[in-house]
N, C-alpha and C positions, 0 to 999 in steps of 0.2 A: 677589431673585431675581423672583418672582413675583408683583408687588402684587396681580395682578388675580385671581388665584388666594386669596390669604390674603381677600380682599374678598367671594371666592364661598364662601368656607368660611362666614365670619358670617352670610352668606345662607341656607347649607342645614345648619349643625349642629345646627340647633333640627328640621330636618325629616328626620331619620335613622329609618328606619323599625326595629321591635322585630325582636329577633334569630333570631327565626322561620325556617326555611330550607325554602327550598321551591324548585322547579324546574319551573317556568313552560315553556308549550309555543311563548308567546309574548312578544314586549316590544316595548311600544309605546315611542317615544321623542321626549323632548320637548326645549326649550332652558328651564329654568331661570332661567338669568343676564338678570335685567331691567335691565342698563346698554346703551343702543345703544353702540357703536363706529364710530366714521372707517374708511373704507378706507382703509388704509396706506398713507403717501406714496407706498412703493416697491410698491404690489399690480401696476402694469402692468407693472411689470419681475420678476414673481417667477413666470418662465417653466420649469414640470418641464422636466426633463431631455428636451430637444428638444420644439416646439410644441405646444397642446394644443388640441382643441377649442373653437370658443368659445360653443355654444350648448348650455346642458345641457338633456338631455332631463327630462320629467318622467318621477316615479319611477313600476314596477309596481307597489305596494305599500305596505301603511301599516305594517308590524310586522314584526321580525326573528324566524325561528325557532329558537327554543335547545332544546336536548338535554343529557341528565344525560351528563356524562364526568368519566373520574378522570386525576385530575393527582397530581406528585408535588412536593409542599414542602418547602423545609428544616423542621426547627422554628424553628430560631433563626436568622434575619438573620444577627443577633452573629458566630454561632461560622461560617455560609457563608463572610461577607465574609473572616472569619479565615483560613479554610481556603483560602481564594484567594490573600492575600496571603503564607501561608506558602507556598503553590505556586508565587508569584511570586518572590519574594526569595530562596528556599532548595532551592528545590528540594524540599520535604517533601511528605509528601502528609498529610493530616490527616481523620480518618472524619468524615461529615456524616450526622445523624440525618435521615430523609426519613417524613414522611406520608403516608400513602394517605388523599384528598380524595376526595370525588365534588361536582362543582359544576356548574352549568347554565352551560354552552358553546353559541356559535353550533353550529347545524345546516350542515356544511361540506358537507352532500349537497343543500343546497336552494337552486337555482339564484337564488332572489330575496333570499333571506337575504346570499348572497356578492354579490350588485348592490348592495342596500343598505350592506352593508357599504365596497364599493368605492366607492361615491360619499362616505364618509363618509370617507373616504382621501383622495379627491380635494378634498375641502374644506380637508383640512392643509394646503393650498397658499396658501391668500389667505383674508381676513375676508368675511362677509355683507354685502352690496352688491356686492361685484365681478362680474365677467361670466359668469368660471368658477365661480361655485359652485352647488352643487347644492341645491336644492329636495327637502328627501325626502318629504316627503308633508302633507298639509293638518295634521296637529298639528306641525310642526317652526316655529317662530318665528324666520323669517326674518334680523329686524330686529336678533336680539341671539344673543348665543356665548357659550361657555365656554373664551378660547382662554388660552396660555400659549406664551410666548417672545416674543410681536408688542411685547412697550413695548420691548427692548432688542435693537438689531440686532444687539450684538454676539455674544450668547448662539450664534444661529443655530439648536441647538434649539427646535422649535416647530410648532405645530400646534392640536387644538383636544381639548376633554374633553366627551362626549355624555351626557346622563345619563336614563335612562326616571323616568318621571312620577312613580312611587312611590322613586325612587332605588333601586330594588333591583339596576337594572345599570347600569356606568359602561362606556360605550367612550373609550380612550386613543387619537386618530390623531395621526400620527408624522409630520412632513414630508419629504418625498426630497429629491432632489438639486437647485435650480435650478440653470441655467446661468447666469444675469446677476440680478443684487438684493442686498440687504444681506446674506444669509446664502451666495452662492456660493461666497467662498474658503475657512468653512472646512467644506461640503457636500465641496468636493473631497480638502479634506485629510482628511477620515473616509475617503471613497471610496478612497482610494490608499492608507491606514495599514490599513484593515480586509481590503480585497478584492483587493489586489496578492499578489503571490508572496515578496515583498522588496522594499520601499519602493519601490513605483510603479514598478521600474527593468524597463522595457523592452526595454533597449538601452542602447549607448554611447552614444547623442544623451541620455541619460534624466542623465548622470553627475552634473552639477549640480545637477538639477531634482529631485531625488528626495528624500521627506518626512523619511528618515531616514537615518541611516547605517550600514546592518545588511549589506551586501556585502561579503565579501568576495572577492576578486578571485584567483583560477584561471584560468592558461593553458586549462584540459581541462573544469572544470564550473563550472555556476553553483552558487554555495555562498552562503547564507543565514544568518545568526546565530539562533537562537532567542531567547539570553535578550536580545539587542539587539534585537528587535520586538515584545517583551514589553514592555521596558522605553518603547518608543517609543509604545507603545498607552496604559500609563500616565501616560502624562506630556504627549504631545500630542492622546491622541483623546476630547474633552471631553465627546463626546454621551450615549457610552453613561452615563458620571458621573454627568453629569446628569440624565439620565433612568432613573436609580435612587432618585435623592432625590426626583424628583415621583411617580415610583408612592408610594412610600413615604410622600408627601405624601397621596397618594388613600388608601392603603390606612387613614391616619389617620381620613381626614372620611369615608369611608363602609366603615365596621370590616364592617358585615353586607351590603355590596353583592358579586354578582358583577362582576369587573373583567375586561374583553377588552380587547386592544391589535392596531391594526391599521395598516397603512401600505403607500405603494407606494417600489419600490426603497431608495435608503438606510432611508429609513423603517421600509420593511416589514421589514431586516433587525436596524434598530433594535430595532423590535417583539416580532421572536423572541428576540435575547439577553435582552431587560427579562424576557419571557414565561418564558425557561428560568429566569432568576434568582430568577424569585419562582413559579413555578408556577403562572400565569394563561396561559389561553387566548389564541391570536395567531393574528393571519391574515393573511400576507403577501403583498401582490401586486408580482410581476414585479420579485422581489428576486432580487441577485445573493447566489451563496452566502458564506453565514455559519459555516458549521461552523469551517471553517480559523480566523476569528476568536474563537470560543469558546475554541479552543485556546487562542490565543497569551493571551488575558484571562485564563486561567487558572479559567476559569469550573464549580467544582463542579456536576455533574447527577447526577440521578441515575440508578443502573447499573441495566444492559439487563436487560431479563424475556423471560421464553419464547426462543423461539428471535430474536430479534434481536439483535444485536450495537449498537446505535443507543440512547442512553439515551431511557427513555421520555415526553419533554419536549412538553405539551400545543399545538405547534406545526403550523399548516398554512401550507403555500406553494402560492402559486396563480398558473401562469402558461400562456404559450401557446408552441410550440414554432417560432415567426418570431421573436420577441425572443430577439434574443444577449445580452443581459446575463445574466438569470435562468442561462443552460447556458453561462457562460462564453466564448463562442465571441465576444465584440466586444474582442477580446485580440491582442497583433502589434503590431509598429512601424506596419503601414501601415494597421491598423485606427482606422474614425471615434473609436472611443473614446480610442485613444492620441495620434492629433493633436489630440484636442482637450485631453491632457494627464492625463486618467484612465487607469489599470490597470486595470481591472477584469475579473480572469482567474481568478477560483475561482468554481465552479460544485457545489459539495456543500451542502447543507444539513441543516437540523435537522428534526426533526418528522417529519410526510410530506408529499408535494406531491400537487395537482392540475395537472395539464398535459393543456390542451385544443391538440388536433391542428388546428392554422389551418394548416397547409401544407395538411394531405391533404382535409380540409371544407370549407376555404375557397380553398385554391390561393394561399395567401399566401406571399411567399417571406418568407426571412429580411431583414429590413430593420429598422433603431435606429429608425425611425420610427413603426416598431407597438409601441415601449414605453410610450407615455405610457399613464394610465391613463382617461384617457377613450377610449381607442381601445379598451383592453379593455371598461371597461364597454358601451358605446356598440357596438359590432362583436360582441361574444363570450361577455359577458354577459348581455345583453339578447336576445340572439338564442332566438327563440320557438321554432324548429325544432332540437329534440333533435336524439340521436343522434349525442353525439360518442365515434368507434372509441375502442377500447383496443389495446393490442398482440396481444390473443388475438381481436381482431376483435368483441368485444360492443361495443355501443352502450350510450351511458349518457346521462340528463339531466344531471347533472354527473359528470367524469370518475373512476375510485376514486382516492383517496388514498393511495399508496402511499410506503414509506420508500426511501431509495438508500441500498441497502444495499452495493454495491458502487461507489461514488464513490472517485475519487479527487482531492484537488488539485495541481497545481503539480507532476505527477508527470518533470519534468526539471531539478527542483531538489533541493541538497542541504540539509537543514538540519540543525545541531548548533551546538556551541560551538568556531565558529572564531575569534572574537576573538582569545578568551582564547591560544589557541594561535599565532594571528597575532603577539601583544605577545612571545609571552616566545622567538618566532625570531629 
């Protein structure tokens, strides 16, 4: 499925570093794959969700800052998958052994690091040479990349892999939704399966265009069948399972490297789900809430620790409060998302969330056009006048990352095993 990836394996396998574990303070990145790629035939039509800026700005730094973080990983990936499938098919819980590991992760309190990761995220939407490609810094080779998924338009799951000069750190950047282009149909399918309350059913006008048949009719209630939803995700949602295979390839290719995941919008939610699966640090920009999708995928997650009620997954969500999509506010039959065929209704995220108050600081109004990644990079992350306010009146260069402790998704819906009851009745 990834011929370019396997070619790259041959180029890289002899360059794998020793098994010595270190935690660097910064990571200098380069693009090692020395083969030129033409701009994709459909590159001009690969528009991220809504239009993007067309002039990339020069990067403000030449490296990413890293810091040690604690992650919890399943001791056996096979046991993890077995437990997930047992929960899905038999509704039975199987204990998982988790190991506590200290790894080098991105410094999410550093503004320039977030800006660099956001640029990597933006580059997932196109190949080098496209007008929206970001030249991250002088150490990057703009004429070469480490792509995946671009050789087959039917795959849909695509982006880039970026490697540090010594192969000690790998960043997997996953593309989000495009409105037009080869992947747009599968992008929309994954969006509506993962982030709608029930098969993208917004109202009765969606009766013949929903992505699955899990709605159980009731004159008084909105009812949705949980088992049906989980089955629909396994059978139809190809991006998560494709991502699992790719991450396994990266772990095999770079057994001693720290692997980070990044993505924007749908790509950010996928990065989070994969990061939660493997215990890998992930940074997601402007992503819809993926906590409900994790439950429907029956992902075994490490148990809560301390006073928290949430699993300790190494996920950081970054978004601003003028973007309705990560807040679950672009919903309802009259919303622009629904009118375009997207039911983006969830708002609860895994891990921790960094929220930029652009409404108060910049005077922005909630507007779907503020969702694009390059708007976030140029107008928010690259803004040098610090002092982002939080709910307590304090100001920060980067807002404090917090858990979404009391978040509830789709509270107007009832979820249960309704399909079997309908059949029996």
